[in-house]
N, CA, C and O atoms as a GROMACS GRO file, in nm:
protein
  620
    1MET      N    1 -20.728   7.146   4.690
    1MET     CA    2 -20.767   7.009   4.681
    1MET      C    3 -20.672   6.943   4.642
    1MET      O    4 -20.589   6.982   4.559
    2THR      N    5 -20.673   6.829   4.701
    2THR     CA    6 -20.576   6.719   4.637
    2THR      C    7 -20.613   6.683   4.507
    2THR      O    8 -20.727   6.700   4.464
    3PHE      N    9 -20.500   6.621   4.426
    3PHE     CA   10 -20.531   6.525   4.295
    3PHE      C   11 -20.648   6.449   4.307
    3PHE      O   12 -20.745   6.461   4.232
    4ILE      N   13 -20.638   6.375   4.397
    4ILE     CA   14 -20.739   6.268   4.410
    4ILE      C   15 -20.869   6.321   4.446
    4ILE      O   16 -20.965   6.251   4.417
    5GLU      N   17 -20.886   6.413   4.493
    5GLU     CA   18 -21.010   6.491   4.523
    5GLU      C   19 -21.062   6.539   4.419
    5GLU      O   20 -21.180   6.512   4.394
    6ARG      N   21 -20.988   6.621   4.333
    6ARG     CA   22 -21.011   6.676   4.187
    6ARG      C   23 -21.062   6.551   4.086
    6ARG      O   24 -21.153   6.556   4.003
    7VAL      N   25 -20.998   6.469   4.109
    7VAL     CA   26 -21.044   6.343   4.026
    7VAL      C   27 -21.180   6.299   4.032
    7VAL      O   28 -21.251   6.281   3.933
    8VAL      N   29 -21.221   6.279   4.174
    8VAL     CA   30 -21.327   6.222   4.228
    8VAL      C   31 -21.440   6.331   4.211
    8VAL      O   32 -21.547   6.295   4.164
    9ALA      N   33 -21.423   6.445   4.243
    9ALA     CA   34 -21.492   6.558   4.224
    9ALA      C   35 -21.563   6.601   4.088
    9ALA      O   36 -21.674   6.653   4.068
   10THR      N   37 -21.470   6.565   4.010
   10THR     CA   38 -21.482   6.606   3.852
   10THR      C   39 -21.512   6.489   3.775
   10THR      O   40 -21.510   6.502   3.653
   11ALA      N   41 -21.544   6.358   3.834
   11ALA     CA   42 -21.549   6.232   3.762
   11ALA      C   43 -21.486   6.207   3.650
   11ALA      O   44 -21.530   6.192   3.536
   12GLY      N   45 -21.346   6.204   3.704
   12GLY     CA   46 -21.231   6.199   3.599
   12GLY      C   47 -21.184   6.308   3.518
   12GLY      O   48 -21.134   6.285   3.408
   13PHE      N   49 -21.195   6.433   3.565
   13PHE     CA   50 -21.197   6.568   3.474
   13PHE      C   51 -21.314   6.589   3.375
   13PHE      O   52 -21.317   6.685   3.299
   14ALA      N   53 -21.410   6.493   3.381
   14ALA     CA   54 -21.544   6.541   3.292
   14ALA      C   55 -21.584   6.694   3.317
   14ALA      O   56 -21.602   6.783   3.234
   15GLY      N   57 -21.590   6.697   3.445
   15GLY     CA   58 -21.627   6.859   3.493
   15GLY      C   59 -21.577   6.966   3.450
   15GLY      O   60 -21.638   7.072   3.439
   16TYR      N   61 -21.421   6.940   3.411
   16TYR     CA   62 -21.360   7.063   3.322
   16TYR      C   63 -21.402   7.083   3.183
   16TYR      O   64 -21.347   7.167   3.112
   17SER      N   65 -21.501   7.007   3.140
   17SER     CA   66 -21.527   7.034   2.992
   17SER      C   67 -21.609   7.157   2.977
   17SER      O   68 -21.708   7.178   3.047
   18LEU      N   69 -21.570   7.234   2.892
   18LEU     CA   70 -21.601   7.369   2.847
   18LEU      C   71 -21.760   7.378   2.822
   18LEU      O   72 -21.829   7.475   2.852
   19PHE      N   73 -21.803   7.265   2.766
   19PHE     CA   74 -21.935   7.247   2.714
   19PHE      C   75 -22.016   7.154   2.785
   19PHE      O   76 -21.992   7.034   2.770
   20ALA      N   77 -22.122   7.198   2.871
   20ALA     CA   78 -22.225   7.125   2.951
   20ALA      C   79 -22.159   7.020   3.051
   20ALA      O   80 -22.187   6.900   3.044
   21PRO      N   81 -22.078   7.067   3.138
   21PRO     CA   82 -21.998   6.973   3.213
   21PRO      C   83 -22.077   6.865   3.307
   21PRO      O   84 -22.032   6.756   3.339
   22GLY      N   85 -22.196   6.913   3.342
   22GLY     CA   86 -22.291   6.822   3.415
   22GLY      C   87 -22.331   6.717   3.299
   22GLY      O   88 -22.361   6.604   3.337
   23THR      N   89 -22.333   6.742   3.174
   23THR     CA   90 -22.402   6.627   3.092
   23THR      C   91 -22.267   6.546   3.067
   23THR      O   92 -22.278   6.423   3.061
   24CYS      N   93 -22.164   6.593   3.055
   24CYS     CA   94 -22.028   6.494   3.039
   24CYS      C   95 -22.022   6.410   3.181
   24CYS      O   96 -22.012   6.288   3.167
   25GLY      N   97 -22.027   6.455   3.299
   25GLY     CA   98 -22.029   6.381   3.400
   25GLY      C   99 -22.129   6.251   3.427
   25GLY      O  100 -22.113   6.150   3.495
   26SER      N  101 -22.249   6.300   3.336
   26SER     CA  102 -22.339   6.194   3.332
   26SER      C  103 -22.304   6.093   3.213
   26SER      O  104 -22.334   5.974   3.217
   27ALA      N  105 -22.253   6.141   3.129
   27ALA     CA  106 -22.208   6.044   3.024
   27ALA      C  107 -22.098   5.955   3.069
   27ALA      O  108 -22.091   5.836   3.036
   28VAL      N  109 -22.005   6.021   3.154
   28VAL     CA  110 -21.919   5.905   3.238
   28VAL      C  111 -21.974   5.809   3.313
   28VAL      O  112 -21.924   5.697   3.319
   29ALA      N  113 -22.091   5.845   3.382
   29ALA     CA  114 -22.158   5.773   3.446
   29ALA      C  115 -22.232   5.671   3.372
   29ALA      O  116 -22.252   5.558   3.418
   30LEU      N  117 -22.269   5.705   3.271
   30LEU     CA  118 -22.361   5.615   3.177
   30LEU      C  119 -22.245   5.518   3.118
   30LEU      O  120 -22.274   5.399   3.110
   31VAL      N  121 -22.118   5.559   3.076
   31VAL     CA  122 -22.030   5.456   3.013
   31VAL      C  123 -21.983   5.335   3.133
   31VAL      O  124 -21.956   5.218   3.109
   32ILE      N  125 -21.982   5.394   3.251
   32ILE     CA  126 -21.951   5.315   3.359
   32ILE      C  127 -22.065   5.205   3.396
   32ILE      O  128 -22.041   5.091   3.436
   33TYR      N  129 -22.166   5.249   3.380
   33TYR     CA  130 -22.275   5.158   3.395
   33TYR      C  131 -22.308   5.054   3.297
   33TYR      O  132 -22.371   4.952   3.320
   34LEU      N  133 -22.259   5.091   3.187
   34LEU     CA  134 -22.275   5.001   3.049
   34LEU      C  135 -22.167   4.911   3.063
   34LEU      O  136 -22.186   4.799   3.017
   35LEU      N  137 -22.057   4.934   3.117
   35LEU     CA  138 -21.946   4.848   3.160
   35LEU      C  139 -21.946   4.752   3.262
   35LEU      O  140 -21.874   4.653   3.258
   36LEU      N  141 -22.028   4.776   3.356
   36LEU     CA  142 -22.056   4.708   3.485
   36LEU      C  143 -22.114   4.566   3.449
   36LEU      O  144 -22.180   4.556   3.346
   37PRO      N  145 -22.096   4.475   3.514
   37PRO     CA  146 -22.170   4.353   3.509
   37PRO      C  147 -22.315   4.389   3.578
   37PRO      O  148 -22.312   4.485   3.654
   38PRO      N  149 -22.435   4.324   3.560
   38PRO     CA  150 -22.531   4.318   3.616
   38PRO      C  151 -22.513   4.326   3.767
   38PRO      O  152 -22.418   4.265   3.818
   39LEU      N  153 -22.593   4.393   3.839
   39LEU     CA  154 -22.552   4.403   3.971
   39LEU      C  155 -22.675   4.343   4.048
   39LEU      O  156 -22.790   4.353   4.004
   40THR      N  157 -22.644   4.282   4.164
   40THR     CA  158 -22.758   4.232   4.263
   40THR      C  159 -22.790   4.357   4.365
   40THR      O  160 -22.721   4.457   4.386
   41VAL      N  161 -22.910   4.321   4.420
   41VAL     CA  162 -22.957   4.420   4.496
   41VAL      C  163 -22.874   4.465   4.612
   41VAL      O  164 -22.874   4.580   4.658
   42PRO      N  165 -22.809   4.371   4.652
   42PRO     CA  166 -22.707   4.414   4.796
   42PRO      C  167 -22.595   4.502   4.730
   42PRO      O  168 -22.553   4.597   4.797
   43VAL      N  169 -22.546   4.482   4.611
   43VAL     CA  170 -22.423   4.548   4.547
   43VAL      C  171 -22.488   4.690   4.518
   43VAL      O  172 -22.437   4.800   4.539
   44TRP      N  173 -22.616   4.659   4.464
   44TRP     CA  174 -22.672   4.813   4.424
   44TRP      C  175 -22.676   4.906   4.551
   44TRP      O  176 -22.655   5.028   4.549
   45CYS      N  177 -22.708   4.826   4.667
   45CYS     CA  178 -22.722   4.913   4.765
   45CYS      C  179 -22.602   4.972   4.839
   45CYS      O  180 -22.595   5.078   4.901
   46ALA      N  181 -22.515   4.882   4.819
   46ALA     CA  182 -22.354   4.927   4.851
   46ALA      C  183 -22.298   5.046   4.765
   46ALA      O  184 -22.247   5.146   4.815
   47VAL      N  185 -22.314   5.021   4.609
   47VAL     CA  186 -22.283   5.122   4.548
   47VAL      C  187 -22.359   5.266   4.546
   47VAL      O  188 -22.296   5.371   4.530
   48LEU      N  189 -22.485   5.262   4.561
   48LEU     CA  190 -22.565   5.390   4.597
   48LEU      C  191 -22.514   5.451   4.726
   48LEU      O  192 -22.474   5.568   4.722
   49VAL      N  193 -22.512   5.384   4.842
   49VAL     CA  194 -22.450   5.464   4.968
   49VAL      C  195 -22.323   5.509   4.944
   49VAL      O  196 -22.298   5.627   4.972
   50ALA      N  197 -22.207   5.414   4.883
   50ALA     CA  198 -22.084   5.464   4.860
   50ALA      C  199 -22.099   5.580   4.760
   50ALA      O  200 -22.018   5.670   4.780
   51LEU      N  201 -22.183   5.598   4.659
   51LEU     CA  202 -22.160   5.705   4.554
   51LEU      C  203 -22.222   5.828   4.636
   51LEU      O  204 -22.183   5.941   4.609
   52PHE      N  205 -22.316   5.809   4.734
   52PHE     CA  206 -22.385   5.924   4.789
   52PHE      C  207 -22.282   5.984   4.873
   52PHE      O  208 -22.258   6.103   4.857
   53LEU      N  209 -22.210   5.908   4.974
   53LEU     CA  210 -22.140   5.967   5.069
   53LEU      C  211 -21.996   5.994   4.992
   53LEU      O  212 -21.925   6.075   5.051
   54VAL      N  213 -21.956   5.953   4.901
   54VAL     CA  214 -21.841   6.030   4.814
   54VAL      C  215 -21.884   6.146   4.756
   54VAL      O  216 -21.822   6.252   4.767
   55ALA      N  217 -21.979   6.135   4.702
   55ALA     CA  218 -22.027   6.276   4.630
   55ALA      C  219 -22.065   6.392   4.723
   55ALA      O  220 -22.033   6.506   4.690
   56VAL      N  221 -22.123   6.372   4.825
   56VAL     CA  222 -22.117   6.495   4.950
   56VAL      C  223 -21.987   6.506   4.983
   56VAL      O  224 -21.947   6.622   4.993
   57TRP      N  225 -21.909   6.421   5.004
   57TRP     CA  226 -21.773   6.458   5.046
   57TRP      C  227 -21.678   6.539   4.942
   57TRP      O  228 -21.595   6.621   4.980
   58ALA      N  229 -21.702   6.507   4.798
   58ALA     CA  230 -21.639   6.553   4.716
   58ALA      C  231 -21.682   6.690   4.687
   58ALA      O  232 -21.609   6.785   4.659
   59SER      N  233 -21.842   6.690   4.699
   59SER     CA  234 -21.904   6.842   4.658
   59SER      C  235 -21.854   6.946   4.763
   59SER      O  236 -21.833   7.064   4.736
   60GLU      N  237 -21.830   6.875   4.917
   60GLU     CA  238 -21.787   6.984   4.998
   60GLU      C  239 -21.656   7.034   4.974
   60GLU      O  240 -21.630   7.150   5.007
   61LYS      N  241 -21.549   6.944   4.908
   61LYS     CA  242 -21.436   6.973   4.900
   61LYS      C  243 -21.446   7.064   4.796
   61LYS      O  244 -21.374   7.163   4.812
   62GLY      N  245 -21.517   7.064   4.686
   62GLY     CA  246 -21.498   7.130   4.566
   62GLY      C  247 -21.588   7.281   4.592
   62GLY      O  248 -21.559   7.380   4.525
   63GLU      N  249 -21.687   7.285   4.687
   63GLU     CA  250 -21.740   7.417   4.727
   63GLU      C  251 -21.625   7.492   4.806
   63GLU      O  252 -21.613   7.613   4.791
   64THR      N  253 -21.548   7.427   4.883
   64THR     CA  254 -21.434   7.490   4.939
   64THR      C  255 -21.335   7.570   4.849
   64THR      O  256 -21.283   7.679   4.871
   65GLU      N  257 -21.323   7.481   4.732
   65GLU     CA  258 -21.213   7.512   4.647
   65GLU      C  259 -21.279   7.636   4.550
   65GLU      O  260 -21.211   7.733   4.519
   66TRP      N  261 -21.412   7.620   4.506
   66TRP     CA  262 -21.462   7.701   4.394
   66TRP      C  263 -21.586   7.764   4.430
   66TRP      O  264 -21.635   7.840   4.347
   67GLY      N  265 -21.641   7.748   4.528
   67GLY     CA  266 -21.748   7.841   4.591
   67GLY      C  267 -21.891   7.740   4.566
   67GLY      O  268 -21.890   7.619   4.544
   68HIS      N  269 -21.994   7.816   4.573
   68HIS     CA  270 -22.116   7.722   4.594
   68HIS      C  271 -22.160   7.650   4.457
   68HIS      O  272 -22.162   7.718   4.354
   69ASP      N  273 -22.191   7.526   4.452
   69ASP     CA  274 -22.225   7.433   4.376
   69ASP      C  275 -22.145   7.476   4.237
   69ASP      O  276 -22.196   7.531   4.139
   70PRO      N  277 -22.023   7.442   4.252
   70PRO     CA  278 -21.932   7.487   4.148
   70PRO      C  279 -21.945   7.404   4.005
   70PRO      O  280 -21.986   7.290   4.029
   71GLY      N  281 -21.927   7.424   3.891
   71GLY     CA  282 -21.948   7.362   3.760
   71GLY      C  283 -21.871   7.247   3.747
   71GLY      O  284 -21.925   7.147   3.700
   72PRO      N  285 -21.741   7.243   3.784
   72PRO     CA  286 -21.648   7.136   3.789
   72PRO      C  287 -21.689   7.012   3.861
   72PRO      O  288 -21.659   6.898   3.824
   73VAL      N  289 -21.758   7.041   3.964
   73VAL     CA  290 -21.814   6.918   4.041
   73VAL      C  291 -21.918   6.857   3.993
   73VAL      O  292 -22.030   6.907   4.010
   74VAL      N  293 -21.901   6.730   3.919
   74VAL     CA  294 -22.005   6.650   3.874
   74VAL      C  295 -22.017   6.522   3.913
   74VAL      O  296 -22.083   6.441   3.848
   75ILE      N  297 -21.953   6.493   4.022
   75ILE     CA  298 -21.980   6.372   4.112
   75ILE      C  299 -22.106   6.329   4.141
   75ILE      O  300 -22.142   6.211   4.145
   76ASP      N  301 -22.196   6.459   4.167
   76ASP     CA  302 -22.320   6.462   4.204
   76ASP      C  303 -22.407   6.403   4.090
   76ASP      O  304 -22.506   6.333   4.114
   77GLU      N  305 -22.365   6.436   3.964
   77GLU     CA  306 -22.431   6.374   3.854
   77GLU      C  307 -22.431   6.226   3.829
   77GLU      O  308 -22.516   6.150   3.782
   78VAL      N  309 -22.290   6.206   3.883
   78VAL     CA  310 -22.267   6.036   3.874
   78VAL      C  311 -22.374   5.975   3.970
   78VAL      O  312 -22.443   5.882   3.929
   79ALA      N  313 -22.390   6.023   4.095
   79ALA     CA  314 -22.456   5.964   4.179
   79ALA      C  315 -22.615   5.970   4.152
   79ALA      O  316 -22.696   5.884   4.188
   80GLY      N  317 -22.639   6.073   4.090
   80GLY     CA  318 -22.783   6.093   4.048
   80GLY      C  319 -22.838   5.986   3.938
   80GLY      O  320 -22.940   5.919   3.953
   81PHE      N  321 -22.746   5.980   3.819
   81PHE     CA  322 -22.739   5.897   3.722
   81PHE      C  323 -22.768   5.750   3.777
   81PHE      O  324 -22.865   5.689   3.732
   82PHE      N  325 -22.700   5.704   3.856
   82PHE     CA  326 -22.690   5.563   3.902
   82PHE      C  327 -22.813   5.538   3.995
   82PHE      O  328 -22.865   5.428   4.020
   83VAL      N  329 -22.848   5.653   4.040
   83VAL     CA  330 -23.007   5.645   4.117
   83VAL      C  331 -23.102   5.610   4.042
   83VAL      O  332 -23.191   5.532   4.077
   84SER      N  333 -23.093   5.683   3.895
   84SER     CA  334 -23.216   5.676   3.801
   84SER      C  335 -23.205   5.542   3.714
   84SER      O  336 -23.285   5.523   3.623
   85VAL      N  337 -23.109   5.454   3.743
   85VAL     CA  338 -23.094   5.323   3.670
   85VAL      C  339 -23.112   5.198   3.776
   85VAL      O  340 -23.130   5.083   3.737
   86ALA      N  341 -23.104   5.233   3.903
   86ALA     CA  342 -23.085   5.173   4.030
   86ALA      C  343 -23.193   5.031   4.026
   86ALA      O  344 -23.314   5.054   4.017
   87PHE      N  345 -23.160   4.930   4.031
   87PHE     CA  346 -23.238   4.794   4.063
   87PHE      C  347 -23.303   4.783   3.941
   87PHE      O  348 -23.388   4.695   3.955
   88LEU      N  349 -23.306   4.828   3.827
   88LEU     CA  350 -23.368   4.810   3.687
   88LEU      C  351 -23.260   4.719   3.594
   88LEU      O  352 -23.137   4.719   3.593
   89PRO      N  353 -23.346   4.652   3.525
   89PRO     CA  354 -23.275   4.531   3.433
   89PRO      C  355 -23.155   4.634   3.353
   89PRO      O  356 -23.188   4.738   3.297
   90GLN      N  357 -23.036   4.592   3.359
   90GLN     CA  358 -22.911   4.653   3.281
   90GLN      C  359 -22.928   4.646   3.141
   90GLN      O  360 -22.929   4.534   3.089
   91SER      N  361 -22.942   4.748   3.072
   91SER     CA  362 -22.956   4.739   2.919
   91SER      C  363 -22.931   4.894   2.843
   91SER      O  364 -22.968   5.000   2.893
   92LEU      N  365 -22.870   4.881   2.732
   92LEU     CA  366 -22.847   5.003   2.664
   92LEU      C  367 -22.942   5.092   2.661
   92LEU      O  368 -22.930   5.208   2.699
   93LEU      N  369 -23.071   5.027   2.603
   93LEU     CA  370 -23.179   5.133   2.603
   93LEU      C  371 -23.217   5.205   2.758
   93LEU      O  372 -23.237   5.324   2.780
   94LEU      N  373 -23.219   5.116   2.832
   94LEU     CA  374 -23.270   5.184   2.991
   94LEU      C  375 -23.160   5.296   3.014
   94LEU      O  376 -23.191   5.411   3.047
   95GLY      N  377 -23.042   5.260   2.998
   95GLY     CA  378 -22.908   5.344   3.015
   95GLY      C  379 -22.923   5.485   2.964
   95GLY      O  380 -22.918   5.590   3.028
   96ILE      N  381 -22.947   5.461   2.810
   96ILE     CA  382 -22.986   5.585   2.756
   96ILE      C  383 -23.127   5.663   2.772
   96ILE      O  384 -23.132   5.785   2.756
   97ALA      N  385 -23.218   5.603   2.796
   97ALA     CA  386 -23.354   5.648   2.852
   97ALA      C  387 -23.311   5.734   2.998
   97ALA      O  388 -23.342   5.851   3.022
   98GLY      N  389 -23.225   5.638   3.095
   98GLY     CA  390 -23.205   5.712   3.213
   98GLY      C  391 -23.102   5.836   3.201
   98GLY      O  392 -23.113   5.931   3.279
   99PHE      N  393 -23.016   5.833   3.116
   99PHE     CA  394 -22.928   5.948   3.072
   99PHE      C  395 -22.993   6.058   3.037
   99PHE      O  396 -22.977   6.163   3.099
  100PHE      N  397 -23.096   6.044   2.909
  100PHE     CA  398 -23.155   6.190   2.893
  100PHE      C  399 -23.256   6.211   3.014
  100PHE      O  400 -23.248   6.316   3.077
  101GLY      N  401 -23.350   6.118   3.048
  101GLY     CA  402 -23.446   6.145   3.157
  101GLY      C  403 -23.360   6.231   3.272
  101GLY      O  404 -23.403   6.336   3.319
  102PHE      N  405 -23.226   6.170   3.314
  102PHE     CA  406 -23.178   6.237   3.428
  102PHE      C  407 -23.141   6.367   3.421
  102PHE      O  408 -23.152   6.453   3.509
  103ARG      N  409 -23.075   6.382   3.261
  103ARG     CA  410 -23.032   6.548   3.231
  103ARG      C  411 -23.158   6.621   3.235
  103ARG      O  412 -23.168   6.725   3.299
  104ALA      N  413 -23.264   6.567   3.165
  104ALA     CA  414 -23.377   6.682   3.173
  104ALA      C  415 -23.432   6.703   3.316
  104ALA      O  416 -23.466   6.818   3.345
  105LEU      N  417 -23.441   6.619   3.396
  105LEU     CA  418 -23.532   6.632   3.525
  105LEU      C  419 -23.384   6.712   3.631
  105LEU      O  420 -23.417   6.769   3.735
  106ASP      N  421 -23.274   6.709   3.604
  106ASP     CA  422 -23.155   6.759   3.653
  106ASP      C  423 -23.159   6.900   3.637
  106ASP      O  424 -23.121   6.982   3.721
  107ILE      N  425 -23.210   6.925   3.516
  107ILE     CA  426 -23.224   7.070   3.480
  107ILE      C  427 -23.330   7.152   3.491
  107ILE      O  428 -23.323   7.274   3.504
  108LEU      N  429 -23.450   7.074   3.486
  108LEU     CA  430 -23.587   7.122   3.529
  108LEU      C  431 -23.582   7.128   3.669
  108LEU      O  432 -23.648   7.224   3.710
  109LYS      N  433 -23.524   7.057   3.767
  109LYS     CA  434 -23.548   7.038   3.920
  109LYS      C  435 -23.669   7.057   3.951
  109LYS      O  436 -23.689   7.160   4.016
  110PRO      N  437 -23.795   6.970   3.916
  110PRO     CA  438 -23.920   6.988   3.975
  110PRO      C  439 -23.900   6.963   4.132
  110PRO      O  440 -23.804   6.898   4.174
  111ALA      N  441 -24.003   7.023   4.221
  111ALA     CA  442 -23.997   7.017   4.373
  111ALA      C  443 -23.997   6.872   4.404
  111ALA      O  444 -24.060   6.799   4.328
  112PRO      N  445 -23.946   6.831   4.485
  112PRO     CA  446 -23.872   6.898   4.598
  112PRO      C  447 -23.712   6.916   4.578
  112PRO      O  448 -23.637   6.956   4.667
  113ALA      N  449 -23.666   6.877   4.431
  113ALA     CA  450 -23.549   6.898   4.414
  113ALA      C  451 -23.483   7.029   4.429
  113ALA      O  452 -23.375   7.050   4.483
  114SER      N  453 -23.561   7.114   4.375
  114SER     CA  454 -23.529   7.265   4.382
  114SER      C  455 -23.503   7.317   4.520
  114SER      O  456 -23.409   7.389   4.553
  115GLN      N  457 -23.588   7.278   4.589
  115GLN     CA  458 -23.590   7.308   4.721
  115GLN      C  459 -23.460   7.236   4.791
  115GLN      O  460 -23.394   7.302   4.872
  116ALA      N  461 -23.423   7.105   4.762
  116ALA     CA  462 -23.288   7.036   4.815
  116ALA      C  463 -23.148   7.095   4.797
  116ALA      O  464 -23.046   7.067   4.860
  117GLU      N  465 -23.166   7.200   4.680
  117GLU     CA  466 -23.053   7.272   4.652
  117GLU      C  467 -23.029   7.373   4.766
  117GLU      O  468 -22.924   7.437   4.760
  118ARG      N  469 -23.114   7.398   4.874
  118ARG     CA  470 -23.083   7.506   4.940
  118ARG      C  471 -23.021   7.420   5.080
  118ARG      O  472 -22.986   7.485   5.178
  119LEU      N  473 -23.012   7.282   5.080
  119LEU     CA  474 -22.936   7.255   5.188
  119LEU      C  475 -22.785   7.296   5.198
  119LEU      O  476 -22.717   7.344   5.108
  120PRO      N  477 -22.745   7.267   5.326
  120PRO     CA  478 -22.579   7.337   5.309
  120PRO      C  479 -22.480   7.241   5.264
  120PRO      O  480 -22.483   7.118   5.266
  121GLY      N  481 -22.390   7.321   5.224
  121GLY     CA  482 -22.280   7.225   5.164
  121GLY      C  483 -22.290   7.148   5.067
  121GLY      O  484 -22.372   7.180   4.981
  122GLY      N  485 -22.225   7.042   5.053
  122GLY     CA  486 -22.223   6.904   4.972
  122GLY      C  487 -22.371   6.845   4.955
  122GLY      O  488 -22.408   6.797   4.848
  123TRP      N  489 -22.438   6.851   5.044
  123TRP     CA  490 -22.582   6.804   5.084
  123TRP      C  491 -22.652   6.858   4.958
  123TRP      O  492 -22.694   6.790   4.864
  124GLY      N  493 -22.656   6.996   4.972
  124GLY     CA  494 -22.754   7.070   4.859
  124GLY      C  495 -22.704   7.046   4.707
  124GLY      O  496 -22.784   7.042   4.613
  125VAL      N  497 -22.574   7.033   4.692
  125VAL     CA  498 -22.497   6.999   4.570
  125VAL      C  499 -22.554   6.862   4.523
  125VAL      O  500 -22.585   6.850   4.405
  126VAL      N  501 -22.570   6.761   4.609
  126VAL     CA  502 -22.600   6.632   4.581
  126VAL      C  503 -22.730   6.626   4.564
  126VAL      O  504 -22.771   6.587   4.455
  127MET      N  505 -22.829   6.666   4.669
  127MET     CA  506 -22.968   6.583   4.694
  127MET      C  507 -23.054   6.641   4.577
  127MET      O  508 -23.141   6.565   4.533
  128ASP      N  509 -23.046   6.735   4.533
  128ASP     CA  510 -23.126   6.778   4.386
  128ASP      C  511 -23.084   6.670   4.268
  128ASP      O  512 -23.163   6.649   4.176
  129ASP      N  513 -22.972   6.610   4.273
  129ASP     CA  514 -22.954   6.533   4.177
  129ASP      C  515 -22.991   6.374   4.212
  129ASP      O  516 -22.997   6.297   4.117
  130ILE      N  517 -23.017   6.324   4.351
  130ILE     CA  518 -23.066   6.237   4.407
  130ILE      C  519 -23.224   6.221   4.386
  130ILE      O  520 -23.274   6.110   4.371
  131PHE      N  521 -23.304   6.350   4.388
  131PHE     CA  522 -23.437   6.366   4.373
  131PHE      C  523 -23.458   6.345   4.203
  131PHE      O  524 -23.561   6.290   4.164
  132ALA      N  525 -23.377   6.382   4.125
  132ALA     CA  526 -23.402   6.385   3.986
  132ALA      C  527 -23.378   6.227   3.957
  132ALA      O  528 -23.455   6.174   3.877
  133GLY      N  529 -23.284   6.155   4.012
  133GLY     CA  530 -23.252   6.019   3.956
  133GLY      C  531 -23.377   5.933   4.022
  133GLY      O  532 -23.407   5.822   3.978
  134ILE      N  533 -23.443   5.994   4.130
  134ILE     CA  534 -23.562   5.903   4.174
  134ILE      C  535 -23.680   5.934   4.089
  134ILE      O  536 -23.767   5.851   4.061
  135TYR      N  537 -23.680   6.052   4.053
  135TYR     CA  538 -23.794   6.090   3.935
  135TYR      C  539 -23.793   5.999   3.809
  135TYR      O  540 -23.894   5.953   3.755
  136VAL      N  541 -23.655   5.978   3.767
  136VAL     CA  542 -23.632   5.915   3.639
  136VAL      C  543 -23.668   5.759   3.677
  136VAL      O  544 -23.756   5.699   3.614
  137ASN      N  545 -23.602   5.702   3.776
  137ASN     CA  546 -23.616   5.585   3.822
  137ASN      C  547 -23.770   5.527   3.822
  137ASN      O  548 -23.798   5.419   3.770
  138LEU      N  549 -23.865   5.613   3.887
  138LEU     CA  550 -23.985   5.566   3.890
  138LEU      C  551 -24.053   5.599   3.740
  138LEU      O  552 -24.153   5.534   3.709
  139ILE      N  553 -24.011   5.676   3.668
  139ILE     CA  554 -24.065   5.692   3.532
  139ILE      C  555 -24.022   5.582   3.447
  139ILE      O  556 -24.100   5.535   3.365
  140LEU      N  557 -23.898   5.534   3.462
  140LEU     CA  558 -23.832   5.414   3.375
  140LEU      C  559 -23.933   5.288   3.451
  140LEU      O  560 -23.981   5.203   3.376
  141ARG      N  561 -23.953   5.283   3.559
  141ARG     CA  562 -24.035   5.150   3.614
  141ARG      C  563 -24.165   5.167   3.554
  141ARG      O  564 -24.214   5.065   3.505
  142ALA      N  565 -24.234   5.278   3.546
  142ALA     CA  566 -24.398   5.285   3.489
  142ALA      C  567 -24.354   5.247   3.352
  142ALA      O  568 -24.415   5.148   3.311
  143GLY      N  569 -24.278   5.291   3.278
  143GLY     CA  570 -24.226   5.244   3.131
  143GLY      C  571 -24.235   5.120   3.112
  143GLY      O  572 -24.316   5.073   3.032
  144LEU      N  573 -24.151   5.047   3.183
  144LEU     CA  574 -24.131   4.899   3.169
  144LEU      C  575 -24.260   4.821   3.209
  144LEU      O  576 -24.305   4.726   3.145
  145TYR      N  577 -24.320   4.877   3.335
  145TYR     CA  578 -24.469   4.803   3.377
  145TYR      C  579 -24.564   4.824   3.242
  145TYR      O  580 -24.626   4.725   3.203
  146TRP      N  581 -24.578   4.950   3.171
  146TRP     CA  582 -24.669   4.958   3.086
  146TRP      C  583 -24.628   4.907   2.927
  146TRP      O  584 -24.704   4.846   2.853
  147PHE      N  585 -24.500   4.944   2.897
  147PHE     CA  586 -24.450   4.889   2.780
  147PHE      C  587 -24.351   4.782   2.775
  147PHE      O  588 -24.295   4.747   2.672
  148GLY      N  589 -24.330   4.726   2.907
  148GLY     CA  590 -24.214   4.631   2.904
  148GLY      C  591 -24.206   4.528   2.790
  148GLY      O  592 -24.099   4.510   2.733
  149ASP      N  593 -24.313   4.459   2.756
  149ASP     CA  594 -24.330   4.343   2.669
  149ASP      C  595 -24.286   4.396   2.540
  149ASP      O  596 -24.228   4.324   2.460
  150SER      N  597 -24.312   4.521   2.515
  150SER     CA  598 -24.291   4.563   2.356
  150SER      C  599 -24.189   4.624   2.335
  150SER      O  600 -24.164   4.656   2.219
  151LEU      N  601 -24.089   4.663   2.456
  151LEU     CA  602 -23.950   4.739   2.425
  151LEU      C  603 -23.870   4.609   2.376
  151LEU      O  604 -23.870   4.493   2.419
  152PRO      N  605 -23.803   4.669   2.276
  152PRO     CA  606 -23.668   4.585   2.201
  152PRO      C  607 -23.573   4.555   2.317
  152PRO      O  608 -23.538   4.642   2.396
  153GLN      N  609 -23.532   4.419   2.325
  153GLN     CA  610 -23.428   4.384   2.426
  153GLN      C  611 -23.278   4.402   2.356
  153GLN      O  612 -23.226   4.335   2.267
  154LEU      N  613 -23.233   4.503   2.422
  154LEU     CA  614 -23.110   4.534   2.381
  154LEU      C  615 -22.996   4.487   2.501
  154LEU      O  616 -23.028   4.488   2.620
  155MET      N  617 -22.882   4.453   2.463
  155MET     CA  618 -22.795   4.398   2.559
  155MET      C  619 -22.828   4.279   2.654
  155MET      O  620 -22.744   4.239   2.734
   0.00000   0.00000   0.00000
């Protein structure tokens, strides 16, 4: 792999963490999310499509280098986290809830996320995280619908 491919696949080398590389990759995504200005719907769409395509590409490169669903490849966690908070009001509270929810559902892999891992190459690496992100996004939306007025306004 080239240097750039490694940087992308490992989310700035977070994937090389000796402790919980997936969590470290998700933490990188959380920091990026918190540093971004609020995104419009068209920008969110572009970000998600770009992240998805880059994640599949980088995951393919990582599998060629390190084998099936390698630990250092955490760009899939970045893509999944961004799906979990996509099109929601941007806040510290939702970012943190998205982070913990995404990590939990990425680890638990409820169906069909677990089946998505069987897809070939980078698709399997990325799709389980996309499903986890979708689940979390729906949970956060439900929480906002039911409890939105009583949640503290952070950021």
